[in-house]
N, C-alpha and C positions, 0 to 999 in steps of 0.2 A: 640461101639466104636473101639474094638480092629479089628472088620473086616473093618469099614472105614480105620484106619490104614495101614492094612495087603493090601488092595485093594490099596492104595496112594502109600505105597511102591512098589508094584507090577508094578502100572503104571508108578511109577518113573523109573524103572530097566529098564523097556520096552523100554519107550523114549529114556535114556540115551543108552541104547544098539543101537537102531536104529540112533541115533544122532551120534555115535561113528562110526558105520557102516556109515552111510553118510560122516563123515569126512574123512575115509579111502578111498571112492571113490573121495572124491576131492583132497584129495593129491596124487592119482594114475591118476587122470587126469592131474593136474599142474604137475608132473612130466611128464607125456607124453607131455605134451604142450612145457614144457621145454626143453626137448630131441629133438622135432620135430625142436624149435627157432636155437637150437643148430647146426642141422644139416642143416640148411637153411643157417644161417651165415657163416658155413665152405663151402658150396658151393658157397656162394657169396664172401667169401675171395678167393677162386679158380677162379672166374670168374673176378674180378677186375685184379688178377694178369695175367691171359690170356688176358684181355684187355688193360694191359700196356705194355705188350710183343708187342703186336701188334699197338700200338701207337710209342712204338720205333721203329719198325720195319718201318712202315710209314714214321715217320721221317726222317730215314736215305735215304730212297727212295727219299724222298722229297729233301733234301741236294746232294744226287747225280743228280737228275735231274736238280737241279737250277746250280749245277758245271756245268754240260754238257751244258745248255743255255747259262752261260758265257762264257764256252770255244767256242760257237760257235758264239755267238755275235763278238769275237774277231778273229775269222779266219774271217768273214766278213767283217769286217773294214780292214784289212790287204789286201783285196783284192780290 
C-alpha cells in the first residue's frame, strides 16, 4: 500500500511539474503574442497618421485646383 501511495505521489509530482512547465510556456507564448500585437498596433497608428497627412495634402491641392478652375472660368467669361 505504501508503495502504491508513493508511486501515485511521485506520478502526481511529475505531472504537476510538467503542467507547470507547460503553463510557463503558454504564458511566454501569450506574452510574445501580446508584444507582437502592440508593435503592430503602433505601426498601424503611424500608418493612419501618415495617411491622414497625405489626405489633408491632397485636399489642399484639390481646393487649389478648384479655385484655379473657377478663376479660369471667370477670365473666359470676361473675354
